[in-house]
C-alpha positions in Angstrom: 79.7 144.2 102.1 83.1 143.2 100.7 85.4 146.2 100.1 83.5 148.7 102.3 85.4 151.0 104.5 84.8 151.0 108.3 82.8 154.2 108.1 80.5 152.8 105.4 79.2 149.9 107.4 75.5 150.4 107.9 74.6 151.4 111.5 71.7 150.3 113.7 69.3 153.1 114.6 70.8 153.4 118.1 74.4 153.4 116.7 73.5 156.2 114.3 71.7 158.2 117.1 74.8 157.8 119.3 77.2 158.8 116.6 75.3 161.9 115.9 75.2 162.8 119.6 79.0 162.3 119.8 79.7 164.3 116.7 77.5 167.2 117.7 78.8 167.2 121.3 82.4 167.4 120.0 81.5 170.1 117.5 80.2 172.1 120.5 83.5 171.6 122.3 82.0 169.7 125.2 83.2 166.6 127.1 80.8 163.9 128.1 80.8 165.2 131.6 80.2 168.8 130.4 77.2 167.8 128.4 76.0 165.6 131.3 76.0 168.6 133.6 73.9 170.6 131.2 71.3 167.9 130.7 71.2 166.8 134.3 72.7 163.3 133.9 76.1 161.7 134.4 78.9 161.7 131.8 78.9 157.9 131.9 75.2 157.9 130.8 76.1 160.2 127.9 78.8 157.6 127.0 76.1 154.9 127.0 73.9 157.0 124.7 76.8 157.6 122.3 77.7 153.9 122.2 74.1 153.0 121.4 73.7 151.0 124.6 71.0 153.2 126.1 68.1 155.3 124.8 67.6 158.7 126.5 64.4 159.5 128.2 62.2 162.1 126.4 63.0 164.9 128.9 66.7 164.2 128.5 66.4 164.2 124.7 64.7 167.6 125.0 67.6 168.9 127.1 70.1 167.5 124.6 68.5 169.5 121.8 68.6 172.6 124.0 72.2 172.2 125.0 73.4 171.4 121.4 70.9 173.7 119.6 69.8 170.8 117.4 66.2 172.0 116.8 64.4 168.8 118.0 66.7 166.3 116.3 67.2 164.1 119.4 63.6 164.2 120.3 62.5 163.2 116.8 65.3 160.6 116.6 64.0 158.7 119.6 61.1 157.4 117.4 63.4 155.4 115.2 64.8 153.7 118.3 61.3 152.6 119.4 60.4 151.2 116.0 63.4 148.9 115.4 62.1 145.5 114.3 65.2 143.5 115.2 67.9 143.4 117.8 70.7 145.8 116.9 73.3 143.0 116.3 70.9 141.2 113.9 69.4 144.2 112.0 71.8 144.3 109.1 71.6 140.5 108.5 67.8 140.7 108.6 67.9 143.4 106.0 70.0 141.3 103.7 67.9 138.2 103.8 65.2 139.4 101.3 68.1 140.5 98.9 69.8 137.1 98.9 69.5 134.6 96.1 70.5 131.7 98.4 70.6 131.3 102.1 72.3 128.3 103.9 72.0 127.9 107.7 73.4 125.5 110.3 71.5 125.5 113.6 73.1 124.1 116.7 70.3 124.3 119.3 67.3 126.3 118.0 65.2 126.1 114.9 66.4 128.9 112.5 64.2 132.0 112.7 63.1 131.7 109.1 61.7 128.2 109.8 60.0 128.9 113.2 56.3 128.3 113.6 54.3 130.7 115.7 54.0 128.7 118.9 57.7 127.8 118.9 58.8 131.4 118.2 56.6 132.6 121.1 58.1 130.1 123.5 61.6 131.1 122.5 60.9 134.8 123.1 59.2 134.2 126.5 62.3 132.2 127.5 64.6 135.0 126.6 62.9 137.8 128.5 63.6 138.5 132.2 60.3 140.2 132.6 58.3 139.3 129.5 55.5 141.7 128.4 52.8 140.1 126.2 52.5 143.0 123.8 56.3 143.1 123.2 56.3 139.3 122.7 53.5 139.6 120.1 55.4 142.2 118.1 58.5 140.0 118.1 56.6 137.0 117.0 54.9 138.9 114.1 58.3 140.2 112.9 59.8 136.7 113.0 56.8 135.2 111.0 57.0 138.0 108.5 60.7 137.1 107.9 59.7 133.6 107.2 57.4 134.7 104.4 60.3 134.9 102.0 60.4 131.1 102.0 56.9 131.0 100.5 57.7 133.5 97.7 58.6 131.7 94.5 61.0 134.5 93.7 62.6 134.3 97.2 66.0 132.8 97.9 66.7 129.2 97.8 67.1 127.9 101.3 69.3 125.0 102.7 69.2 124.2 106.4 71.3 121.8 108.4 69.9 121.1 111.9 71.9 119.5 114.6 69.9 116.6 116.1 69.9 118.7 119.3 67.5 121.2 117.6 64.8 118.5 117.2 65.4 116.9 120.5 65.4 120.0 122.7 61.9 120.6 123.9 60.9 124.2 123.4 57.4 125.0 124.6 56.3 121.5 125.3 55.6 118.3 123.2 52.7 119.8 121.3 54.7 122.8 120.2 57.6 120.7 119.1 55.3 118.4 117.1 53.8 121.3 115.4 57.2 122.9 114.7 58.7 119.7 113.2 55.6 119.1 111.1 56.0 122.7 109.8 59.6 122.1 108.7 58.7 118.7 107.2 55.9 120.3 105.1 58.3 123.0 103.8 60.9 120.3 103.0 58.4 118.0 101.2 57.0 121.0 99.2 60.5 121.5 97.7 60.7 125.1 98.9 63.6 124.3 101.2 66.3 121.6 101.4 66.9 120.2 104.8 69.3 117.9 106.5 69.7 116.7 110.1 73.2 116.2 111.5 72.9 113.2 114.0 74.5 113.0 117.4 76.3 109.9 116.2 78.4 112.0 113.9 80.3 113.4 116.9 82.7 116.2 116.2 82.1 118.2 113.0 83.1 121.4 111.4 80.3 123.7 112.5 79.7 122.4 116.0 81.0 125.6 117.7 78.4 128.1 116.4 75.2 128.7 114.4 76.1 129.8 110.8 74.2 131.7 108.1 75.6 132.1 104.6 74.0 134.4 102.1 74.7 134.7 98.4 73.7 137.7 96.1 73.4 138.4 92.4 75.6 141.5 92.3 77.4 141.6 95.7 79.9 139.4 97.5 78.8 136.6 99.8 78.5 137.1 103.5 78.4 134.9 106.6 76.6 135.6 109.9 77.4 134.0 113.3 75.6 134.7 116.5 76.1 134.3 120.3 74.1 135.5 123.3 72.9 139.1 122.6 75.7 139.4 120.0 76.2 138.7 116.3 78.8 139.4 113.6 78.2 139.9 109.9 81.4 138.6 108.1 82.3 139.9 104.7 86.0 139.2 104.4 86.2 136.9 101.4 88.7 134.5 103.0 86.7 134.2 106.2 83.5 133.7 104.2 85.2 131.0 102.2 86.3 129.2 105.4 82.7 129.4 106.7 81.5 127.9 103.4 84.0 125.1 103.6 82.9 124.3 107.2 79.3 124.3 106.0 80.1 121.9 103.1 81.9 119.5 105.6 78.8 119.5 107.8 76.5 119.0 104.9 78.6 115.9 103.8 78.3 114.5 107.3 74.5 115.0 107.7 71.7 112.6 106.8 70.4 112.9 103.2 67.4 115.2 102.8 64.8 112.4 102.4 66.1 110.5 105.5 66.2 113.8 107.4 62.5 114.5 106.6 61.6 111.0 107.7 63.4 111.5 111.0 61.6 114.8 111.5 58.3 113.0 110.9 59.2 110.2 113.3 60.3 112.5 116.1 57.1 114.6 115.6 55.1 111.4 116.0 56.9 110.7 119.3 56.0 114.2 120.6 52.4 113.7 119.5 52.3 110.3 121.4 53.6 112.0 124.5 50.5 114.2 124.6 
């Protein structure tokens, strides 16, 4: 986090694999095109492997080991690429969540992952996939629900969420799924395990309207912020940037409904979805 050098930032499994491939290729005095010729693929594909954008097929990994005399390193390393629990851009933020003493989130359009119920999470993952595979969706849902368990742990982080009204009005998975999801959040809020506010449409422009935002605080490390877009995300640890994110969150919190009124709104909207059924 704060104060790390560029080379010390933790890498995703694919980034590590690609960096090792680049390092060993250069140590062998080969260009990407040279290596591509030896392993029977294009130099541009080697570039994709090194950037962490593609995973080599098993036969290509075997030929990489042969060409670079790496004793099976690239064949064995493929296993770590298959078992990654989270998208590369989110992996580091996911690892930090259980270490945090406090998490604060602003959600612009979707229920935050830590608050998602099973049916809602499943509907989200199905919507994201071009060619969804049931087994893959199941794994993603399990991972998401496991993340949410930190909110049930009495020693877990305190959690504060601000939801744009769009989050509770956008129908994901149908009325029944939305009713279940809002009841789930309301129950967490009324249990005292989380603090929740809704930012109504009537507020208009506000400080966090451009992006989702996650803030994490730690006992013995600097605070961080995480923002995310489509298939991309950034973990921010520059103290000045994190401070500005915190200021924006505080402004949004001041504009949102009080917690009790927010929970009442969730209950009312859930009832509306239930009546639609």
